[in-house]
C-alpha positions as CSV (number, residue, x, y, z in Angstrom):
1,M,85.7,36.1,25.9
2,E,82.8,38.0,24.4
3,P,80.3,39.6,26.9
4,G,76.9,38.0,27.1
5,I,78.2,34.5,25.9
6,D,78.0,31.6,28.3
7,H,81.2,29.6,27.9
8,T,80.2,27.1,30.7
9,L,77.5,24.5,31.2
10,R,74.5,24.9,28.9
11,G,72.9,21.6,29.4
12,G,69.3,21.7,30.7
13,W,66.8,24.5,30.7
14,T,67.8,27.4,33.0
15,L,64.5,29.2,33.4
16,G,63.5,27.5,36.7
17,E,61.6,24.4,37.6
18,H,57.9,24.2,37.5
19,A,57.2,22.1,40.6
20,L,54.3,19.7,40.5
21,P,51.4,20.7,42.8
22,P,50.3,18.0,45.3
23,H,47.1,17.2,43.5
24,A,48.9,16.6,40.2
25,L,51.4,14.2,42.0
26,R,48.5,12.3,43.6
27,W,46.7,12.0,40.3
28,L,49.9,10.7,38.6
29,R,50.4,8.1,41.3
30,T,46.9,6.8,40.8
31,R,47.0,6.8,37.0
32,I,50.4,5.4,36.2
33,G,51.3,3.6,39.4
34,L,54.0,6.0,40.4
35,A,56.1,4.9,43.4
36,E,55.6,6.9,46.6
37,H,59.4,7.3,47.0
38,P,61.1,7.0,43.6
39,T,64.7,6.1,43.3
40,P,66.6,9.3,42.7
41,I,68.9,9.7,39.8
42,A,72.3,11.3,40.4
43,P,72.9,14.9,39.2
44,D,75.5,15.5,36.5
45,S,78.0,16.7,39.1
46,V,78.9,13.0,39.8
47,L,79.5,12.2,36.1
48,T,82.9,11.1,35.0
49,V,84.1,13.2,32.1
50,P,87.0,11.6,30.1
51,E,90.1,13.6,29.3
52,P,90.0,15.2,25.8
53,E,91.6,13.1,23.1
54,L,92.2,15.9,20.6
55,S,95.8,15.7,19.3
56,I,98.3,18.5,19.9
57,V,98.5,19.2,16.2
58,G,94.7,19.2,15.8
59,R,94.2,21.5,18.7
60,A,96.9,23.9,17.4
61,A,95.2,23.9,13.9
62,L,91.8,24.9,15.5
63,E,93.4,27.5,17.8
64,S,95.1,29.1,14.7
65,V,91.6,29.6,13.2
66,V,89.5,30.8,16.2
67,G,92.1,31.7,18.9
68,A,93.0,29.6,21.9
69,E,90.3,31.3,24.0
70,N,87.7,29.9,21.7
71,V,88.8,26.2,21.9
72,L,87.3,25.0,25.2
73,L,88.5,21.9,26.9
74,D,87.2,22.3,30.4
75,R,84.7,19.8,31.9
76,N,81.7,22.1,32.1
77,S,82.0,23.4,28.5
78,R,82.3,19.9,27.1
79,L,79.6,18.4,29.4
80,G,77.2,21.2,28.6
81,R,77.2,20.3,24.9
82,S,76.9,16.5,25.4
83,G,73.7,15.7,23.7
84,G,70.3,17.3,23.4
85,M,67.1,17.4,25.3
86,S,65.5,14.0,24.8
87,Y,64.4,11.9,27.8
88,V,67.3,9.7,27.2
89,D,69.7,12.7,27.1
90,L,68.3,13.9,30.4
91,L,68.7,10.5,32.0
92,R,72.3,10.3,30.8
93,H,73.0,13.7,32.3
94,R,71.7,12.4,35.6
95,G,74.2,9.5,35.6
96,C,72.1,6.8,33.9
97,G,73.8,5.2,30.9
98,E,76.8,6.3,28.8
99,L,77.2,10.0,27.9
100,A,79.1,11.0,24.7
101,V,81.3,13.9,25.7
102,P,83.1,15.9,22.9
103,D,86.8,16.4,23.1
104,A,86.5,20.1,22.7
105,V,84.1,22.9,22.1
106,V,85.0,25.3,19.3
107,L,83.4,28.8,18.9
108,P,84.0,30.3,15.5
109,G,83.4,34.0,15.1
110,D,82.2,34.3,11.5
111,P,81.3,32.2,8.5
112,D,84.8,32.2,7.1
113,E,86.1,30.8,10.4
114,V,83.5,28.0,10.1
115,V,84.9,27.0,6.7
116,A,88.4,27.1,8.0
117,V,87.5,25.0,11.1
118,L,85.9,22.4,8.8
119,R,88.9,22.2,6.6
120,A,91.2,21.8,9.6
121,C,88.9,19.0,11.0
122,A,88.9,17.2,7.6
123,E,92.7,17.4,7.5
124,H,93.2,16.1,11.1
125,D,90.4,13.5,11.1
126,I,88.2,15.3,13.7
127,G,84.4,14.8,13.7
128,V,82.3,18.0,13.9
129,I,79.0,18.3,15.6
130,P,77.2,21.6,14.8
131,F,75.5,23.0,17.9
132,G,73.0,25.8,18.2
133,G,70.5,25.7,21.1
134,G,71.0,22.0,21.9
135,T,67.3,21.3,21.7
136,S,67.4,18.2,19.6
137,V,65.2,15.3,21.0
138,V,66.3,12.7,18.4
139,G,70.1,12.5,19.0
140,G,70.9,15.2,16.4
141,V,73.7,16.8,18.5
142,T,75.1,13.7,20.2
143,A,78.9,13.9,20.0
144,L,79.5,10.7,18.0
145,R,82.9,10.1,16.6
146,G,82.0,8.1,13.5
147,G,85.4,6.4,13.5
148,K,87.3,9.7,13.8
149,H,90.1,10.1,16.3
150,A,88.3,12.9,18.1
151,A,85.1,14.9,18.0
152,I,84.4,18.5,18.6
153,V,81.2,20.5,19.1
154,L,81.1,23.5,16.8
155,D,79.1,25.9,18.9
156,L,77.7,28.8,16.8
157,T,77.0,31.1,19.7
158,R,79.2,33.8,18.4
159,L,77.4,33.9,15.0
160,N,74.7,36.0,16.6
161,R,74.3,39.0,14.3
162,L,71.5,40.5,12.3
163,V,73.5,40.9,9.1
164,S,71.0,43.0,7.1
165,I,67.4,43.8,6.8
166,D,65.5,44.8,3.6
167,P,62.1,46.3,4.8
168,L,61.0,46.9,1.2
169,S,61.4,43.2,0.2
170,R,60.6,42.0,3.8
171,L,63.8,40.0,4.0
172,V,66.3,39.7,6.8
173,V,69.7,38.0,6.9
174,L,70.5,36.4,10.3
175,Q,73.5,34.4,11.4
176,A,72.8,30.8,12.3
177,G,73.6,31.2,16.0
178,V,71.0,33.8,16.7
179,R,68.6,32.6,19.3
180,A,64.9,32.7,18.4
181,T,64.2,35.1,21.3
182,D,66.9,37.4,20.2
183,A,65.7,37.3,16.5
184,E,62.3,38.4,17.6
185,R,63.7,41.2,19.7
186,M,65.9,42.5,16.9
187,L,63.2,42.2,14.3
188,A,60.6,43.9,16.5
189,A,62.8,47.0,16.6
190,H,62.1,47.2,12.8
191,G,58.4,46.3,13.2
192,F,58.8,42.7,11.9
193,T,58.5,39.1,13.2
194,L,59.3,35.7,11.9
195,G,56.2,34.2,13.6
196,H,58.0,31.0,14.3
197,F,57.3,29.8,17.8
198,P,58.0,26.1,18.4
199,Q,58.1,24.8,21.9
200,S,61.9,25.1,21.8
201,F,61.5,28.8,21.1
202,E,63.2,30.0,24.3
203,R,66.5,28.3,23.4
204,A,66.6,27.2,19.8
205,T,68.5,29.0,17.1
206,I,67.9,30.2,13.5
207,G,70.4,27.7,12.1
208,G,68.9,24.9,14.0
209,F,65.4,25.7,12.7
210,A,66.7,25.5,9.1
211,A,68.8,22.4,9.7
212,T,65.8,20.4,11.0
213,R,62.9,21.8,9.0
214,S,61.3,23.1,12.1
215,A,57.6,23.8,12.4
216,G,56.2,26.4,14.8
217,Q,52.9,26.4,16.7
218,A,51.6,29.2,14.4
219,S,52.7,27.5,11.1
220,A,49.2,27.5,9.8
221,G,49.5,31.2,9.5
222,Y,53.2,31.9,9.1
223,G,54.3,28.7,7.4
224,R,56.9,26.1,8.4
225,F,60.4,27.3,8.7
226,E,61.4,26.1,5.2
227,D,58.6,28.3,3.8
228,M,60.3,31.3,5.3
229,V,63.8,30.6,3.9
230,D,64.8,32.7,0.9
231,G,68.5,32.0,1.0
232,V,71.1,30.1,2.9
233,R,74.8,30.1,3.3
234,L,76.5,26.7,4.0
235,A,80.1,26.0,5.0
236,T,81.6,22.7,4.0
237,P,85.1,21.2,4.2
238,V,85.4,21.8,0.4
239,G,84.1,25.3,0.3
240,E,80.9,27.3,0.7
241,L,77.5,27.3,-0.9
242,D,75.7,30.6,-1.0
243,L,72.1,30.1,-2.3
244,G,69.2,32.3,-3.0
245,V,69.4,35.2,-5.4
246,A,65.7,35.8,-6.3
247,P,62.2,35.2,-4.9
248,A,61.7,32.4,-7.4
249,T,63.8,30.7,-10.1
250,A,63.7,28.0,-12.8
251,A,67.5,27.6,-12.7
252,G,67.5,23.9,-12.1
253,P,66.6,22.0,-8.9
254,D,66.3,24.1,-5.8
255,L,69.6,23.4,-4.0
256,K,68.4,25.2,-0.9
257,Q,66.2,22.2,-0.2
258,L,69.3,20.0,0.0
259,V,70.5,22.3,2.8
260,I,67.3,22.8,4.7
261,G,66.8,19.7,6.8
262,S,70.3,18.4,6.2
263,E,71.0,18.3,10.0
264,G,74.7,19.3,9.8
265,A,75.5,16.2,7.7
266,F,76.1,18.1,4.5
267,G,77.6,21.3,6.0
268,V,77.2,23.9,8.6
269,I,74.6,26.6,8.0
270,T,76.1,30.0,8.9
271,E,73.6,32.5,7.6
272,V,69.9,32.3,6.6
273,T,67.9,34.8,4.6
274,L,64.3,34.8,5.8
275,R,61.0,36.3,4.8
276,V,59.5,38.4,7.6
277,R,56.1,39.9,8.4
278,P,54.9,42.9,10.2
279,V,54.3,42.4,13.9
280,A,50.7,41.5,14.7
281,T,49.0,44.3,16.5
282,H,45.8,42.3,17.3
283,T,45.7,38.7,18.7
284,R,42.9,36.5,19.9
285,Y,43.2,33.0,21.4
286,E,40.2,30.9,22.3
287,G,39.3,27.5,23.6
288,Y,36.6,25.2,22.1
289,F,35.4,21.7,22.9
290,L,34.3,19.2,20.3
291,D,32.8,15.8,21.0
292,G,35.0,12.8,20.1
293,W,38.2,12.4,18.1
294,D,36.8,11.5,14.7
295,K,34.2,14.3,14.7
296,A,36.8,16.8,15.9
297,T,39.4,15.9,13.2
298,D,36.6,16.1,10.6
299,A,36.2,19.7,11.8
300,I,39.9,20.5,11.5
301,R,40.0,18.9,8.0
302,D,37.1,21.3,7.0
303,L,39.0,24.3,8.3
304,A,42.1,23.2,6.4
305,Q,40.4,22.4,3.1
306,H,38.3,25.6,3.2
307,R,41.6,27.5,3.9
308,V,40.3,29.1,7.0
309,L,42.7,27.7,9.6
310,A,43.5,29.9,12.5
311,D,47.3,30.8,12.8
312,V,47.3,28.4,15.8
313,T,45.1,25.4,15.3
314,R,45.7,22.7,18.0
315,L,43.3,19.8,18.7
316,S,43.9,17.6,21.8
317,D,42.3,14.1,21.9
318,A,40.1,13.1,24.8
319,E,43.0,11.6,26.8
320,E,45.1,14.8,26.5
321,T,42.1,16.9,27.3
322,E,41.3,14.8,30.4
323,V,44.9,15.2,31.6
324,Q,44.8,18.9,31.2
325,L,41.5,19.1,33.2
326,S,42.8,16.7,35.9
327,L,46.0,18.6,36.4
328,T,44.2,21.9,36.6
329,G,42.3,20.4,39.6
330,G,39.9,22.0,41.9
331,V,36.3,23.2,41.4
332,K,37.1,24.9,38.1
333,A,37.9,21.6,36.3
334,G,34.8,19.9,37.8
335,A,32.6,22.8,36.7
336,V,34.0,22.5,33.1
337,R,33.2,18.8,33.0
338,A,29.7,19.3,34.3
339,Y,29.1,22.2,31.8
340,L,30.3,20.0,28.9
341,R,28.1,17.1,29.9
342,A,25.1,19.4,30.1
343,R,25.9,20.5,26.5
344,R,26.1,16.8,25.3
345,I,29.9,16.9,24.9
346,N,30.6,13.4,26.4
347,D,34.1,12.8,24.9
348,P,35.6,16.3,25.0
349,C,38.5,17.2,22.8
350,L,40.0,20.6,23.4
351,L,40.6,22.9,20.4
352,I,42.8,26.0,20.7
353,L,42.4,28.6,18.0
354,G,44.6,31.6,17.8
355,W,44.5,34.5,15.3
356,E,47.2,37.2,14.8
357,A,46.5,40.1,12.6
358,G,47.5,43.6,11.7
359,S,44.2,45.2,12.5
360,A,41.0,44.5,14.4
361,G,39.1,44.3,11.1
362,E,41.4,41.7,9.6
363,L,41.2,39.6,12.7
364,A,37.4,39.8,12.8
365,V,37.1,38.7,9.2
366,R,39.5,35.8,9.6
367,R,37.9,34.6,12.8
368,A,34.5,34.8,11.2
369,G,35.7,32.7,8.3
370,T,37.1,30.0,10.7
371,L,33.9,29.9,12.8
372,R,31.7,29.8,9.7
373,A,33.5,26.6,8.6
374,L,33.3,25.2,12.1
375,R,29.6,25.9,12.5
376,P,28.3,22.5,11.0
377,H,30.4,20.7,13.7
378,R,28.8,20.8,17.1
379,Y,31.1,22.6,19.6
380,V,31.1,24.4,22.8
381,R,33.1,27.7,23.1
382,L,34.7,28.4,26.5
383,G,36.2,31.6,25.2
384,K,39.4,33.5,25.7
385,P,40.5,32.4,29.3
386,I,41.4,28.9,28.1
387,G,43.0,30.2,24.9
388,E,45.1,32.7,26.8
389,T,46.1,30.2,29.5
390,W,47.5,28.0,26.7
391,R,49.3,30.9,25.0
392,H,51.0,32.0,28.1
393,G,52.1,28.5,29.1
394,R,53.0,27.1,25.7
395,F,56.8,27.1,26.2
396,A,56.6,25.6,29.7
397,G,56.8,21.9,28.8
398,P,60.6,21.5,28.6
399,R,60.9,23.1,32.1
400,Q,58.3,20.9,33.6
401,R,60.2,17.7,32.6
402,D,62.8,18.1,35.3
403,S,60.0,18.1,38.0
404,L,58.5,15.0,36.4
405,L,61.9,13.3,36.2
406,N,62.5,14.1,39.9
407,V,59.5,12.1,41.0
408,G,60.2,9.1,38.8
409,V,58.1,9.8,35.7
410,L,59.1,8.7,32.2
411,V,58.1,11.7,30.1
412,E,58.7,11.9,26.4
413,T,57.2,13.0,23.1
414,L,57.2,11.8,19.5
415,E,55.5,13.0,16.4
416,T,54.5,12.0,12.8
417,A,52.1,13.1,10.1
418,T,49.9,11.4,7.5
419,H,47.0,12.0,5.2
420,W,43.5,12.5,6.5
421,S,42.3,9.1,5.4
422,Q,45.0,7.5,7.6
423,L,45.0,9.8,10.6
424,S,42.8,7.9,13.0
425,T,44.4,4.6,12.0
426,L,47.8,6.0,12.7
427,R,46.8,7.4,16.0
428,S,45.4,4.1,17.2
429,A,48.4,2.2,16.0
430,V,50.9,4.4,17.8
431,R,48.8,4.5,21.0
432,G,48.5,0.8,21.0
433,A,52.2,0.2,20.4
434,L,53.2,2.5,23.3
435,Q,50.6,1.1,25.7
436,R,51.6,-2.5,24.9
437,S,55.3,-1.6,25.5
438,L,54.9,0.5,28.6
439,G,51.9,-1.0,30.3
440,R,50.2,1.4,32.6
441,A,51.0,4.6,30.7
442,I,49.2,7.7,29.7
443,V,49.4,8.3,26.0
444,M,48.2,11.7,24.9
445,C,47.9,13.0,21.3
446,H,47.1,16.3,19.6
447,V,47.0,17.6,16.1
448,S,49.7,20.2,16.1
449,H,49.7,21.2,12.4
450,A,47.0,20.8,9.8
451,Y,47.2,20.9,6.0
452,E,44.7,20.4,3.1
453,T,45.8,16.8,2.6
454,G,46.5,15.7,6.2
455,A,47.9,16.6,9.6
456,S,50.6,15.9,12.1
457,L,50.1,14.0,15.3
458,Y,52.1,14.8,18.4
459,F,52.2,12.3,21.2
460,T,53.2,12.8,24.8
461,V,53.8,9.8,27.0
462,L,53.8,9.5,30.8
463,A,54.7,6.3,32.6
464,A,56.4,5.2,35.8
465,R,60.1,5.0,35.2
466,A,61.6,1.5,35.4
467,D,64.1,1.0,38.3
468,E,66.1,-1.3,36.0
469,D,67.2,-0.1,32.6
470,P,65.1,3.1,32.3
471,I,66.8,4.0,29.0
472,G,66.0,0.6,27.5
473,Q,62.4,1.0,28.7
474,W,61.9,4.1,26.5
475,Q,64.0,2.9,23.6
476,R,61.9,-0.3,23.3
477,A,58.7,1.8,23.4
478,K,60.0,4.3,20.8
479,R,61.0,1.4,18.6
480,A,57.5,-0.1,18.8
481,A,56.0,3.3,18.0
482,S,58.3,3.9,15.1
483,E,57.5,0.5,13.6
484,A,53.8,1.4,13.9
485,I,54.4,4.8,12.2
486,A,56.5,3.5,9.3
487,P,53.8,2.0,7.1
488,L,51.3,4.7,7.8
489,G,53.0,8.1,7.9
490,T,56.3,10.0,8.0
491,I,58.9,9.0,10.6
492,T,59.2,12.6,11.6
493,H,57.1,15.8,10.9
494,H,59.4,18.3,12.6
495,H,61.7,16.7,15.2
496,A,64.1,15.7,12.4
497,V,66.0,12.4,11.8
498,G,69.1,12.5,14.0
499,T,70.1,9.1,15.2
500,D,66.7,7.9,16.5
501,H,64.9,8.0,13.1
502,A,67.9,7.2,10.8
503,P,67.0,3.4,10.7
504,Y,63.6,4.3,9.2
505,L,64.7,6.8,6.6
506,A,65.3,4.3,3.8
507,G,61.8,3.0,4.2
508,E,60.4,6.5,3.6
509,V,62.6,7.7,0.7
510,G,63.7,4.3,-0.8
511,S,67.2,3.0,-1.4
512,L,67.7,5.2,-4.4
513,G,66.8,8.3,-2.3
514,I,69.5,7.2,0.2
515,D,72.0,6.8,-2.6
516,V,71.2,10.4,-3.8
517,M,71.7,11.9,-0.3
518,T,74.8,9.8,0.2
519,S,76.3,11.1,-3.1
520,V,75.6,14.7,-1.9
521,K,77.3,14.1,1.4
522,R,80.3,12.6,-0.3
523,A,80.6,15.6,-2.6
524,L,80.4,18.1,0.2
525,D,82.1,16.1,3.0
526,P,84.5,13.6,1.3
527,T,86.1,12.4,4.6
528,G,82.8,12.2,6.6
529,V,83.6,14.6,9.4
530,L,80.3,16.3,9.5
531,N,77.9,15.3,12.3
532,P,78.9,11.6,12.2
533,G,76.1,9.1,12.6
534,K,73.2,11.5,11.9
535,L,70.8,11.4,9.0
536,L,72.8,9.0,6.9
537,P,75.0,6.9,9.3
538,A,76.3,4.6,6.5
539,A,77.6,7.6,4.6
540,D,80.2,8.5,7.3
541,R,83.1,7.3,5.3
542,G,85.6,8.8,2.9
């Protein structure tokens, strides 16, 4: 085994729980009717893990490629790669509902071994689920068999190298299994950054970012992940695609765009060539309050259309703002409310603006441009403390979920995007669908990414977990929300399709679009072994 690689259980966030303070628990009980003594959910230590069904000949074929020590059949290794990080995944790991456990975990050591593993799996009818950080919240890494006799998780942990760096061209080649945190550390040694910081940053991988069209919290400044991709290397059962030879080309359709966002259904991304930027030497994060959702989103639209967005531009609606203030608790939150009322901010919406620059002068110029466009919109500035509090806590959400689950809270997120003219209609439709389905629920929303033509909406839901059928409770609510989204916006802005959103994809791209993607899958994956049931479930056939 290689040093520094965890070959055991990797399910769950391992950076420690964030326990709920007493005032937060009291507030939740009042708002959502949380039980005083919730029914506990069993830990995964009581889960029954079936024996692997990988055939002797299939196992031997895999071991001949990666070595016996890199074909893992033990309980912890398999259980730790059973699903992602959705609310439903977490419930299943706590003994609620059926958990799809892979028959083996295979750890290839380089791109050539990935191709060889895929060929062996195609030959022996074994489904392959590519696995990076395991942060999917839409069923993207669930170990479905798709009619195959067995299913393996192809864990890319060992593909963890910085392959090359070209500082003159500002390009870097990273293997797909490199964690985002490690990528930043390695690039910082050369004075560069990707600037890609989604909430999954502490665990997600470079390959996962590319495979799901990830968007980071600073995408207004650095771009979405697909904007950073200059080249990509894709392993398939029929060979390898190596794309990206120049900064721009007119040599036919851009095949990179077939790979980015393909979610492991067309092949396994093994290397990504990325544009990098110098590390910012000056940063400034601030908090502002605007009055009311419609006025606040008008302000964000002005920033986007005047092209003066801050690198981080995040607007919370009044419900999310109230939750943040309430969970802060104490005199400080009350003082903020009183101050805002005195300034005629009656329906406060919190705006976080963050700038990152290479010099104090550059930061000052960019900040001035943002505030100049914001000036016609009445706002109250509360300064750097709120902005810095958000920045330092922006990756904490996934760790807080365990504490919420422990006290009986249903906690989940979903996201979408639409044009400015539909934004408020979409928000109202999704909020209404969730509240009708869940009853006494808190439905929070924020604009997480803004564009000249529209914006994304990110919803967080808190409700009391049902004692009976807690998985069905959320699945019904998610279905209602998805049906509200479908006629008004995209089914996913950055969480990807996975299994959750696959039923809605045809409505977005049309039947001909599905036919095109199905044809691509058949060309690259003739026997349908790649990530069965994801993106294009009907295409998992030879």
